[in-house]
N, C-alpha and C positions, 0 to 999 in steps of 0.2 A: 416463791413467796414464803416468808417465814411466819410461822404461827407462834402464838404466845410463848414468851420466855426466851426465844431465840436471841433477841437483842441483849437481854440481861446477861446471858452466858458470854456473849462477845465482850461486853463491858467488863465483866468479871475477869476474863482472860487478859484483857488489856491492863487491868489493874495489877494482876499477878506479874505480868511482864515488866511493868514499870517498877514494881517492888523488887523484882529480881535484878533489873538493870541498876537500881540504886545500890543493892547489895554488892553487885559485881564491881561497881565503881568504887565502893568503899574498900573492897578486897584489893583492887588494883592499887589504891592509894596506900594501903598497908604494905603491899609488896614493895612500893617505892621507899618505904621507911626501913625495910629489912636490910640488914648488913650481912652479906654472905662472903665467907673467906675461902679463898683457894690458895693452895701452896704447892711448892715443888722443891725438889732437892732436899727433902727432909726438913723443910721449913726455912731453907736458905732464902727463898723468894716467897713473899706473901702478898696476895692481891685481895683487896676488899672491894666488892661491888654491891650496888643496891639491887633490889628485886626488879628494878627497871633496867638492869644490865648496864648501869653507869659505874665506871671505875671511880672509886673515891679515895683509894689509898694503895700505894705500892711500897713495900718495904723489901730492901735487899741487904742481906747481911754482908759485911765486908769480905768474908771468906769466899763469897760467891763471885767477887770481882777479881778476875785474872786478866790483866792487860794483854797477855799472850793468848787468851782463849775467850775472846769476846763472844764467839758463837755459842759457847756453853751458857753464858749468862742470858743471851737472847733466847735460847731454848728453854731455860728455866723460867724466864718471864712469860714466854708463850704458854708453857705448861701450866703455870700458876693461873694465868688468865683463863685458859680453857677449863681448868678445874673449877674455878669460881663460876664460870658461865654455865657449866653443866649442872652445878648445884642450884644455881638460880633458875635454870630451866625446870629442874625437878620440883623446886618449890612452887614455881608458877603453875605447873601442871597439877600439883596437888591442891593448890589454893583455888585455882579457877576450875579445876575438874569437877568440883562439887556442884557447880552451876550447870555444867554441860551434861552431867549424868542424866540419862533418860531423855535428853533433848538432842535431836539430830541437827544441830546448828553447825554450819560450816564456819570455821574460824581461820 
């Protein structure tokens, strides 16, 4: 049985959690608006993704296109995409990390 004040604390905690969830949702939304650029081959291939890891732009310089070496171009595109994804991952961890600090929440 709970004595005086117990319920108040519980409601307080719920309010805190709701506030945090709202902030997390806002942060998630902002991430979606972020544009993160990855590149490879010294900028021969550039890929732009959002913070939600959605590819929104791919640019390939003409000198990266060699009909006799399509594999190189594929590798460059792959490397640029992975570069962008890694940066997006870091950004997500930094942005969302502020909410999980001190909380042992499984994500």
